[in-house]
NUPAMAR-963587 format. One record per residue (C-alpha): residue number from 1; residue in one letter; x, y, z. Coordinates in nm, 4 decimals, padded with zeros to 6 digits. Example, Ala and Ser with C-alpha at 12.3 -4.5 7.8 and 13.67 -1.06 7.14 Angstrom:
BEGIN
@rovex->1; minu->A; east->01.2300; north->-00.4500; up->00.7800
@rovex->2; minu->S; east->01.3670; north->-00.1060; up->00.7140
! end
This chain:
BEGIN
@rovex->1; minu->M; east->00.0000; north->00.0000; up->00.0000
@rovex->2; minu->P; east->00.1520; north->00.3379; up->-00.0985
@rovex->3; minu->I; east->00.2291; north->00.6040; up->00.1586
@rovex->4; minu->S; east->-00.0614; north->00.8473; up->00.1858
@rovex->5; minu->K; east->-00.0717; north->01.2049; up->00.3068
@rovex->6; minu->N; east->-00.4471; north->01.2414; up->00.2675
@rovex->7; minu->K; east->-00.6984; north->01.2736; up->00.5480
@rovex->8; minu->G; east->-00.7919; north->00.9140; up->00.4824
@rovex->9; minu->A; east->-00.4487; north->00.7937; up->00.5940
@rovex->10; minu->P; east->-00.4632; north->00.5189; up->00.8601
@rovex->11; minu->T; east->-00.4503; north->00.6242; up->01.2247
@rovex->12; minu->I; east->-00.3586; north->00.4572; up->01.5513
@rovex->13; minu->G; east->-00.7324; north->00.4207; up->01.6068
@rovex->14; minu->D; east->-00.7607; north->00.2078; up->01.2925
@rovex->15; minu->I; east->-00.4793; north->-00.0150; up->01.4144
@rovex->16; minu->A; east->-00.6324; north->-00.0402; up->01.7624
@rovex->17; minu->D; east->-00.9667; north->-00.1504; up->01.6123
@rovex->18; minu->L; east->-00.7992; north->-00.4061; up->01.3868
@rovex->19; minu->V; east->-00.5906; north->-00.5656; up->01.6624
@rovex->20; minu->G; east->-00.8451; north->-00.5200; up->01.9418
@rovex->21; minu->V; east->-00.6251; north->-00.3146; up->02.1746
@rovex->22; minu->S; east->-00.6364; north->00.0388; up->02.3108
@rovex->23; minu->R; east->-00.4909; north->00.3408; up->02.1308
@rovex->24; minu->S; east->-00.2387; north->00.3826; up->02.4109
@rovex->25; minu->S; east->-00.1136; north->00.0290; up->02.3426
@rovex->26; minu->V; east->-00.0595; north->00.1159; up->01.9771
@rovex->27; minu->S; east->00.1294; north->00.4266; up->02.0794
@rovex->28; minu->R; east->00.3473; north->00.2246; up->02.3173
@rovex->29; minu->A; east->00.4225; north->-00.0332; up->02.0477
@rovex->30; minu->F; east->00.6066; north->00.2379; up->01.8522
@rovex->31; minu->G; east->00.7349; north->00.4513; up->02.1381
@rovex->32; minu->K; east->00.7961; north->00.2173; up->02.4326
@rovex->33; minu->P; east->00.7580; north->-00.1418; up->02.3097
@rovex->34; minu->E; east->00.9278; north->-00.2759; up->02.6234
@rovex->35; minu->L; east->00.6058; north->-00.1938; up->02.8151
@rovex->36; minu->L; east->00.4087; north->-00.4478; up->02.6096
@rovex->37; minu->S; east->00.4419; north->-00.8184; up->02.5469
@rovex->38; minu->E; east->00.6466; north->-00.9180; up->02.2438
@rovex->39; minu->D; east->00.3420; north->-01.0858; up->02.0899
@rovex->40; minu->T; east->00.1296; north->-00.7687; up->02.1229
@rovex->41; minu->V; east->00.4012; north->-00.5528; up->01.9649
@rovex->42; minu->K; east->00.4284; north->-00.7941; up->01.6718
@rovex->43; minu->K; east->00.0511; north->-00.7913; up->01.6145
@rovex->44; minu->I; east->00.0333; north->-00.4110; up->01.6260
@rovex->45; minu->R; east->00.3253; north->-00.3632; up->01.3883
@rovex->46; minu->K; east->00.1910; north->-00.6247; up->01.1503
@rovex->47; minu->A; east->-00.1445; north->-00.4440; up->01.1455
@rovex->48; minu->A; east->00.0309; north->-00.1105; up->01.0888
@rovex->49; minu->E; east->00.2183; north->-00.2569; up->00.7928
@rovex->50; minu->K; east->-00.1032; north->-00.3991; up->00.6495
@rovex->51; minu->L; east->-00.2796; north->-00.0615; up->00.6774
@rovex->52; minu->G; east->00.0195; north->00.1365; up->00.5512
@rovex->53; minu->Y; east->00.0592; north->00.3272; up->00.8749
@rovex->54; minu->F; east->00.3810; north->00.5088; up->00.9614
@rovex->55; minu->P; east->00.4256; north->00.6837; up->01.2970
@rovex->56; minu->N; east->00.4664; north->01.0610; up->01.2751
@rovex->57; minu->Q; east->00.8074; north->01.1177; up->01.4332
@rovex->58; minu->A; east->00.7743; north->01.4950; up->01.4188
@rovex->59; minu->A; east->00.4428; north->01.4889; up->01.6050
@rovex->60; minu->R; east->00.5850; north->01.2455; up->01.8564
@rovex->61; minu->A; east->00.8835; north->01.4717; up->01.9173
@rovex->62; minu->L; east->00.6546; north->01.7697; up->01.9791
@rovex->63; minu->S; east->00.4327; north->01.5829; up->02.2222
@rovex->64; minu->T; east->00.7043; north->01.3976; up->02.4143
@rovex->65; minu->G; east->01.0112; north->01.6164; up->02.3678
@rovex->66; minu->R; east->01.1893; north->01.3076; up->02.2317
@rovex->67; minu->P; east->01.2754; north->01.2919; up->01.8598
@rovex->68; minu->G; east->01.2833; north->00.9116; up->01.8515
@rovex->69; minu->N; east->01.6239; north->00.9062; up->01.6834
@rovex->70; minu->L; east->01.9635; north->00.7677; up->01.7805
@rovex->71; minu->A; east->02.2979; north->00.8115; up->01.6033
@rovex->72; minu->I; east->02.5970; north->00.5884; up->01.5407
@rovex->73; minu->V; east->02.9293; north->00.7254; up->01.4154
@rovex->74; minu->V; east->03.1996; north->00.5000; up->01.2699
@rovex->75; minu->P; east->03.5546; north->00.5877; up->01.1599
@rovex->76; minu->D; east->03.5257; north->00.4203; up->00.8184
@rovex->77; minu->I; east->03.1998; north->00.2909; up->00.6772
@rovex->78; minu->A; east->03.3896; north->00.1168; up->00.3942
@rovex->79; minu->N; east->03.5816; north->-00.1052; up->00.6364
@rovex->80; minu->A; east->03.4289; north->-00.4543; up->00.6358
@rovex->81; minu->F; east->03.4001; north->-00.4420; up->01.0153
@rovex->82; minu->S; east->03.1424; north->-00.1614; up->01.0049
@rovex->83; minu->P; east->02.8406; north->-00.2826; up->00.7989
@rovex->84; minu->P; east->02.7461; north->-00.5877; up->01.0126
@rovex->85; minu->L; east->02.7830; north->-00.3832; up->01.3316
@rovex->86; minu->I; east->02.5741; north->-00.0971; up->01.1894
@rovex->87; minu->R; east->02.3051; north->-00.3376; up->01.0730
@rovex->88; minu->A; east->02.2850; north->-00.4999; up->01.4177
@rovex->89; minu->A; east->02.2569; north->-00.1560; up->01.5767
@rovex->90; minu->Q; east->01.9846; north->-00.0526; up->01.3311
@rovex->91; minu->L; east->01.7814; north->-00.3670; up->01.3985
@rovex->92; minu->A; east->01.8112; north->-00.3116; up->01.7735
@rovex->93; minu->A; east->01.6990; north->00.0505; up->01.7401
@rovex->94; minu->D; east->01.4122; north->-00.0494; up->01.5126
@rovex->95; minu->S; east->01.2898; north->-00.3108; up->01.7593
@rovex->96; minu->H; east->01.2380; north->-00.0255; up->02.0078
@rovex->97; minu->G; east->01.0636; north->00.1994; up->01.7568
@rovex->98; minu->M; east->01.3679; north->00.4230; up->01.7101
@rovex->99; minu->S; east->01.5371; north->00.5493; up->01.3959
@rovex->100; minu->L; east->01.9156; north->00.5364; up->01.3616
@rovex->101; minu->F; east->02.1243; north->00.8072; up->01.1952
@rovex->102; minu->L; east->02.4663; north->00.7125; up->01.0586
@rovex->103; minu->G; east->02.7826; north->00.9232; up->01.0460
@rovex->104; minu->D; east->03.1230; north->00.8413; up->00.8913
@rovex->105; minu->S; east->03.4104; north->01.0406; up->01.0407
@rovex->106; minu->G; east->03.6674; north->00.9294; up->00.7847
@rovex->107; minu->E; east->03.9183; north->00.8623; up->01.0694
@rovex->108; minu->D; east->03.9177; north->01.2380; up->01.1390
@rovex->109; minu->P; east->03.8523; north->01.3410; up->01.5041
@rovex->110; minu->A; east->03.7591; north->01.6971; up->01.4005
@rovex->111; minu->R; east->03.4998; north->01.5679; up->01.1545
@rovex->112; minu->E; east->03.3690; north->01.3292; up->01.4189
@rovex->113; minu->F; east->03.3107; north->01.6202; up->01.6566
@rovex->114; minu->T; east->03.1394; north->01.8197; up->01.3803
@rovex->115; minu->L; east->02.9071; north->01.5290; up->01.3026
@rovex->116; minu->L; east->02.8028; north->01.5036; up->01.6674
@rovex->117; minu->N; east->02.7259; north->01.8749; up->01.6809
@rovex->118; minu->R; east->02.5048; north->01.8422; up->01.3747
@rovex->119; minu->L; east->02.3230; north->01.5371; up->01.5068
@rovex->120; minu->V; east->02.2731; north->01.6448; up->01.8661
@rovex->121; minu->V; east->01.9484; north->01.8396; up->01.8117
@rovex->122; minu->Q; east->01.7924; north->01.5521; up->01.6151
@rovex->123; minu->T; east->01.8871; north->01.2581; up->01.8354
@rovex->124; minu->E; east->01.8494; north->01.1310; up->02.1900
@rovex->125; minu->G; east->02.1933; north->00.9735; up->02.2185
@rovex->126; minu->F; east->02.5046; north->00.8496; up->02.0395
@rovex->127; minu->V; east->02.7050; north->00.5337; up->01.9855
@rovex->128; minu->L; east->03.0661; north->00.6100; up->01.8932
@rovex->129; minu->V; east->03.2562; north->00.3234; up->01.7323
@rovex->130; minu->S; east->03.6359; north->00.3303; up->01.7757
@rovex->131; minu->S; east->03.6221; north->00.7040; up->01.8359
@rovex->132; minu->R; east->03.9323; north->00.8967; up->01.7280
@rovex->133; minu->M; east->03.8604; north->01.1964; up->01.9516
@rovex->134; minu->P; east->04.0726; north->01.2652; up->02.2635
@rovex->135; minu->D; east->03.9447; north->01.1270; up->02.5956
@rovex->136; minu->K; east->03.8822; north->01.4792; up->02.7267
@rovex->137; minu->K; east->03.6544; north->01.5693; up->02.4353
@rovex->138; minu->I; east->03.4575; north->01.2459; up->02.4661
@rovex->139; minu->K; east->03.4074; north->01.3013; up->02.8392
@rovex->140; minu->E; east->03.2794; north->01.6542; up->02.7748
@rovex->141; minu->I; east->03.0198; north->01.5202; up->02.5313
@rovex->142; minu->A; east->02.9184; north->01.2379; up->02.7678
@rovex->143; minu->E; east->02.8501; north->01.4890; up->03.0447
@rovex->144; minu->K; east->02.5817; north->01.6541; up->02.8291
@rovex->145; minu->H; east->02.4374; north->01.3738; up->02.6165
@rovex->146; minu->P; east->02.3727; north->00.9976; up->02.6518
@rovex->147; minu->L; east->02.6732; north->00.8259; up->02.4972
@rovex->148; minu->V; east->02.7965; north->00.4681; up->02.4584
@rovex->149; minu->L; east->03.1366; north->00.3719; up->02.3216
@rovex->150; minu->I; east->03.2360; north->00.0656; up->02.1210
@rovex->151; minu->N; east->03.6060; north->-00.0267; up->02.1329
@rovex->152; minu->R; east->03.7139; north->00.2702; up->02.3390
@rovex->153; minu->D; east->03.7794; north->00.2146; up->02.7099
@rovex->154; minu->I; east->03.7171; north->00.5343; up->02.9087
@rovex->155; minu->S; east->03.6288; north->00.5017; up->03.2768
@rovex->156; minu->G; east->03.2994; north->00.6650; up->03.3670
@rovex->157; minu->I; east->03.1444; north->00.6171; up->03.0216
@rovex->158; minu->S; east->02.9412; north->00.3102; up->02.9260
@rovex->159; minu->R; east->03.1254; north->00.1014; up->02.6695
@rovex->160; minu->V; east->03.1231; north->-00.2295; up->02.4836
@rovex->161; minu->L; east->03.4733; north->-00.3612; up->02.4231
@rovex->162; minu->I; east->03.5598; north->-00.6379; up->02.1786
@rovex->163; minu->D; east->03.8600; north->-00.7765; up->02.3632
@rovex->164; minu->T; east->04.0731; north->-00.9215; up->02.0837
@rovex->165; minu->S; east->04.3714; north->-00.9741; up->02.3164
@rovex->166; minu->P; east->04.2888; north->-01.3427; up->02.3909
@rovex->167; minu->G; east->04.2396; north->-01.4162; up->02.0213
@rovex->168; minu->V; east->04.5563; north->-01.2341; up->01.9149
@rovex->169; minu->E; east->04.7609; north->-01.4101; up->02.1827
@rovex->170; minu->A; east->04.6159; north->-01.7399; up->02.0597
@rovex->171; minu->A; east->04.7301; north->-01.6449; up->01.7082
@rovex->172; minu->V; east->05.0882; north->-01.6004; up->01.8293
@rovex->173; minu->V; east->05.0741; north->-01.9321; up->02.0163
@rovex->174; minu->H; east->04.9401; north->-02.1012; up->01.7018
@rovex->175; minu->L; east->05.2356; north->-01.9717; up->01.4993
@rovex->176; minu->A; east->05.4796; north->-02.0854; up->01.7675
@rovex->177; minu->E; east->05.3236; north->-02.4319; up->01.7693
@rovex->178; minu->I; east->05.3787; north->-02.4675; up->01.3940
@rovex->179; minu->K; east->05.7446; north->-02.3725; up->01.4379
@rovex->180; minu->H; east->05.7558; north->-02.0081; up->01.3303
@rovex->181; minu->K; east->06.0394; north->-01.8165; up->01.4967
@rovex->182; minu->K; east->06.0097; north->-01.4633; up->01.3581
@rovex->183; minu->I; east->05.6802; north->-01.2912; up->01.2869
@rovex->184; minu->A; east->05.5697; north->-00.9484; up->01.1706
@rovex->185; minu->Y; east->05.2834; north->-00.7455; up->01.3127
@rovex->186; minu->V; east->05.1300; north->-00.5112; up->01.0544
@rovex->187; minu->G; east->04.9629; north->-00.2436; up->01.2651
@rovex->188; minu->G; east->04.6659; north->-00.0136; up->01.2176
@rovex->189; minu->P; east->04.5873; north->00.3481; up->01.3140
@rovex->190; minu->S; east->04.8070; north->00.4514; up->01.6068
@rovex->191; minu->V; east->04.5172; north->00.6330; up->01.7815
@rovex->192; minu->S; east->04.2976; north->00.3229; up->01.7727
@rovex->193; minu->W; east->04.2234; north->00.1562; up->02.1079
@rovex->194; minu->S; east->04.2059; north->-00.1780; up->01.9235
@rovex->195; minu->E; east->04.5519; north->-00.1213; up->01.7746
@rovex->196; minu->Q; east->04.6990; north->-00.0664; up->02.1198
@rovex->197; minu->Q; east->04.5292; north->-00.3819; up->02.2522
@rovex->198; minu->R; east->04.6413; north->-00.5984; up->01.9617
@rovex->199; minu->R; east->04.9990; north->-00.4742; up->01.9529
@rovex->200; minu->G; east->05.0300; north->-00.5342; up->02.3275
@rovex->201; minu->A; east->04.8864; north->-00.8860; up->02.2919
@rovex->202; minu->V; east->05.1380; north->-00.9717; up->02.0182
@rovex->203; minu->R; east->05.4255; north->-00.8441; up->02.2311
@rovex->204; minu->R; east->05.3199; north->-01.0332; up->02.5458
@rovex->205; minu->A; east->05.2567; north->-01.3636; up->02.3692
@rovex->206; minu->A; east->05.5751; north->-01.3418; up->02.1617
@rovex->207; minu->E; east->05.7820; north->-01.2871; up->02.4755
@rovex->208; minu->R; east->05.6246; north->-01.5907; up->02.6409
@rovex->209; minu->E; east->05.6698; north->-01.8116; up->02.3345
@rovex->210; minu->G; east->06.0219; north->-01.6935; up->02.2546
@rovex->211; minu->L; east->05.9330; north->-01.5441; up->01.9154
@rovex->212; minu->T; east->06.0947; north->-01.2410; up->01.7562
@rovex->213; minu->V; east->05.8544; north->-00.9709; up->01.6353
@rovex->214; minu->E; east->05.9086; north->-00.7066; up->01.3679
@rovex->215; minu->Y; east->05.6554; north->-00.4240; up->01.3888
@rovex->216; minu->V; east->05.5418; north->-00.2848; up->01.0538
@rovex->217; minu->R; east->05.3276; north->00.0293; up->01.0550
@rovex->218; minu->S; east->05.0583; north->00.0535; up->00.7906
@rovex->219; minu->G; east->04.9010; north->00.3698; up->00.9362
@rovex->220; minu->H; east->04.5537; north->00.3026; up->00.7990
@rovex->221; minu->A; east->04.3263; north->-00.0005; up->00.8128
@rovex->222; minu->T; east->04.2894; north->-00.0259; up->00.4343
@rovex->223; minu->F; east->04.3534; north->-00.2786; up->00.1589
@rovex->224; minu->D; east->04.6172; north->-00.0535; up->00.0014
@rovex->225; minu->A; east->04.7992; north->-00.0122; up->00.3340
@rovex->226; minu->G; east->04.8232; north->-00.3890; up->00.3714
@rovex->227; minu->R; east->04.9354; north->-00.4314; up->00.0130
@rovex->228; minu->E; east->05.2101; north->-00.1723; up->00.0549
@rovex->229; minu->A; east->05.3259; north->-00.3361; up->00.3799
@rovex->230; minu->A; east->05.4107; north->-00.6633; up->00.2020
@rovex->231; minu->S; east->05.7602; north->-00.5518; up->00.1025
@rovex->232; minu->A; east->05.8413; north->-00.4526; up->00.4621
@rovex->233; minu->V; east->05.7222; north->-00.7921; up->00.5879
@rovex->234; minu->I; east->05.9492; north->-00.9683; up->00.3394
@rovex->235; minu->A; east->06.2404; north->-00.7372; up->00.4209
@rovex->236; minu->A; east->06.2002; north->-00.8302; up->00.7890
@rovex->237; minu->K; east->06.2570; north->-01.1957; up->00.6943
@rovex->238; minu->A; east->05.9468; north->-01.2942; up->00.8874
@rovex->239; minu->S; east->05.7922; north->-01.6336; up->00.8134
@rovex->240; minu->A; east->05.4469; north->-01.5201; up->00.9308
@rovex->241; minu->A; east->05.2509; north->-01.1985; up->00.9729
@rovex->242; minu->I; east->04.9593; north->-01.0918; up->01.1903
@rovex->243; minu->A; east->04.7627; north->-00.7967; up->01.0485
@rovex->244; minu->F; east->04.5645; north->-00.5361; up->01.2426
@rovex->245; minu->D; east->04.2419; north->-00.6497; up->01.0771
@rovex->246; minu->D; east->04.1079; north->-00.8588; up->00.7904
@rovex->247; minu->V; east->04.1105; north->-00.5670; up->00.5463
@rovex->248; minu->V; east->04.4827; north->-00.5077; up->00.6024
@rovex->249; minu->A; east->04.5418; north->-00.8840; up->00.5847
@rovex->250; minu->H; east->04.3544; north->-00.9009; up->00.2542
@rovex->251; minu->G; east->04.5789; north->-00.6296; up->00.1114
@rovex->252; minu->L; east->04.8833; north->-00.8107; up->00.2492
@rovex->253; minu->L; east->04.7800; north->-01.1311; up->00.0687
@rovex->254; minu->A; east->04.7612; north->-00.9368; up->-00.2574
@rovex->255; minu->G; east->05.0946; north->-00.7630; up->-00.2004
@rovex->256; minu->L; east->05.2736; north->-01.0881; up->-00.1192
@rovex->257; minu->N; east->05.1301; north->-01.2492; up->-00.4305
@rovex->258; minu->E; east->05.2535; north->-00.9575; up->-00.6436
@rovex->259; minu->L; east->05.6030; north->-01.0057; up->-00.4986
@rovex->260; minu->G; east->05.5962; north->-01.3749; up->-00.5896
@rovex->261; minu->Y; east->05.5384; north->-01.5205; up->-00.2428
@rovex->262; minu->R; east->05.2865; north->-01.7971; up->-00.1808
@rovex->263; minu->V; east->05.0556; north->-01.8089; up->00.1210
@rovex->264; minu->P; east->05.0883; north->-02.0218; up->00.3283
@rovex->265; minu->Q; east->05.3729; north->-02.2164; up->00.1615
@rovex->266; minu->D; east->05.6234; north->-01.9285; up->00.1821
@rovex->267; minu->I; east->05.4653; north->-01.7128; up->00.4529
@rovex->268; minu->S; east->05.1653; north->-01.7440; up->00.6842
@rovex->269; minu->V; east->04.9125; north->-01.4621; up->00.7329
@rovex->270; minu->I; east->04.6570; north->-01.4025; up->01.0103
@rovex->271; minu->G; east->04.3898; north->-01.1309; up->01.0173
@rovex->272; minu->C; east->04.1697; north->-00.9939; up->01.2918
@rovex->273; minu->D; east->03.7915; north->-00.9292; up->01.3234
@rovex->274; minu->D; east->03.6987; north->-01.2273; up->01.1027
@rovex->275; minu->V; east->03.4828; north->-01.0304; up->00.8626
@rovex->276; minu->L; east->03.6525; north->-01.1542; up->00.5420
@rovex->277; minu->G; east->03.7857; north->-01.4914; up->00.6564
@rovex->278; minu->A; east->03.6023; north->-01.7280; up->00.4244
@rovex->279; minu->A; east->03.5840; north->-01.4716; up->00.1404
@rovex->280; minu->T; east->03.9586; north->-01.4510; up->00.0687
@rovex->281; minu->Y; east->04.1743; north->-01.6953; up->-00.1221
@rovex->282; minu->P; east->04.3203; north->-01.8812; up->00.0503
@rovex->283; minu->A; east->04.0581; north->-01.8617; up->00.3271
@rovex->284; minu->L; east->04.2013; north->-01.6324; up->00.5950
@rovex->285; minu->T; east->04.2967; north->-01.7497; up->00.9423
@rovex->286; minu->S; east->04.1586; north->-01.4744; up->01.1643
@rovex->287; minu->V; east->04.0700; north->-01.3687; up->01.5180
@rovex->288; minu->S; east->03.6936; north->-01.3680; up->01.5587
@rovex->289; minu->A; east->03.5250; north->-01.0469; up->01.6730
@rovex->290; minu->R; east->03.1711; north->-01.0308; up->01.8076
@rovex->291; minu->H; east->03.0919; north->-00.7072; up->01.6244
@rovex->292; minu->I; east->02.7257; north->-00.7954; up->01.5661
@rovex->293; minu->E; east->02.6744; north->-00.8473; up->01.9399
@rovex->294; minu->A; east->02.8619; north->-00.5243; up->02.0091
@rovex->295; minu->G; east->02.6297; north->-00.3217; up->01.7833
@rovex->296; minu->R; east->02.3164; north->-00.4667; up->01.9397
@rovex->297; minu->M; east->02.4377; north->-00.4354; up->02.2973
@rovex->298; minu->A; east->02.5533; north->-00.0748; up->02.2520
@rovex->299; minu->I; east->02.2057; north->00.0313; up->02.1383
@rovex->300; minu->E; east->02.0426; north->-00.1554; up->02.4275
@rovex->301; minu->M; east->02.2790; north->00.0158; up->02.6723
@rovex->302; minu->L; east->02.2089; north->00.3560; up->02.5177
@rovex->303; minu->L; east->01.8322; north->00.3103; up->02.5413
@rovex->304; minu->N; east->01.8643; north->00.2013; up->02.9050
@rovex->305; minu->M; east->02.0709; north->00.5122; up->02.9730
@rovex->306; minu->I; east->01.8117; north->00.7377; up->02.8090
@rovex->307; minu->E; east->01.5405; north->00.5863; up->03.0281
@rovex->308; minu->E; east->01.7579; north->00.5895; up->03.3421
@rovex->309; minu->P; east->02.0275; north->00.8634; up->03.3216
@rovex->310; minu->T; east->02.2059; north->00.7398; up->03.6346
@rovex->311; minu->I; east->02.3263; north->00.4367; up->03.4352
@rovex->312; minu->S; east->02.6435; north->00.5796; up->03.2836
@rovex->313; minu->N; east->02.9392; north->00.3563; up->03.3622
@rovex->314; minu->V; east->02.8657; north->00.0041; up->03.2385
@rovex->315; minu->R; east->03.1634; north->-00.1866; up->03.0964
@rovex->316; minu->I; east->03.1053; north->-00.4994; up->02.8879
@rovex->317; minu->A; east->03.3984; north->-00.6943; up->02.7402
@rovex->318; minu->L; east->03.3334; north->-00.9528; up->02.4678
@rovex->319; minu->D; east->03.6064; north->-01.2129; up->02.4355
@rovex->320; minu->T; east->03.7442; north->-01.3524; up->02.1091
@rovex->321; minu->K; east->03.9072; north->-01.6656; up->01.9706
@rovex->322; minu->L; east->04.1267; north->-01.7717; up->01.6805
@rovex->323; minu->V; east->03.9645; north->-01.9323; up->01.3765
@rovex->324; minu->V; east->04.2255; north->-02.1346; up->01.1849
@rovex->325; minu->R; east->04.1752; north->-02.1620; up->00.8099
@rovex->326; minu->A; east->04.4071; north->-02.1955; up->00.5114
@rovex->327; minu->T; east->04.6568; north->-01.9066; up->00.5373
@rovex->328; minu->T; east->04.8728; north->-02.0565; up->00.8115
@rovex->329; minu->A; east->05.1049; north->-02.3577; up->00.7788
@rovex->330; minu->P; east->05.4247; north->-02.4884; up->00.9412
@rovex->331; minu->R; east->05.7335; north->-02.2820; up->00.8733
! end
């Protein structure tokens, strides 16, 4: 049924009559679905879809003072890590009758701050993914607006952390077990919390296992950065490499191939986040990352914070594991 702007457009009264509930129940199904049973919400929304009804967000904002919108800002929407997380966040917001605005900071902290300033009057709260802004700036924003962080650990601010340290340490142990002695770590953005966690995990595990590590800086978590890092990995005489994420690892696979090196026969490669694992050739050994859970949980935390402002310092850490595929082999 097409969207109608005529006086004959369906109303919450029409939905209430069709489902056999009160008008207030229909209103709650779109504004505060947690106050109703899941079955009732499903029936009301199904009836709304059948009638072609869409809630008037502008009218709702005027009557409640709440715009019904949330925002999520990511550093790079093109990175394979972002889309599944964004989708999970959008589905979580939608299940609570909320819209989700999306911002891409392009790895630029100044642009990230500008985006938040533009979105603040239209939204009830933010989720910042791998924020590149300084701690001080983030704290200032959190004092004024509901805010949840993903992969940024700042005390006093609610955050969901994908703790890749266990998975990365397992990757180093895996390489040691298949007799590698010298490995390279191809890093990501230096300001990234995840980069600091992963680099530290490589260092700790390598020291325990007696491996030598050569650190190669790629600077950006991009395919081209990984591709360009291939020559440095070879120059380091490493027999294996762990990349900051799957995108960098994918570029590294291409760069090694261009230089005439076979994976895993000549050199082993491990990624992180496990968003491209089965899609590369050979299939990429990678550290799993529960990014879908992180997106959903961040939205749930943000909505809880909006309803109860005193909830502002919840810390959830999601652990990770190594998924071994075809890009690692004995030295």
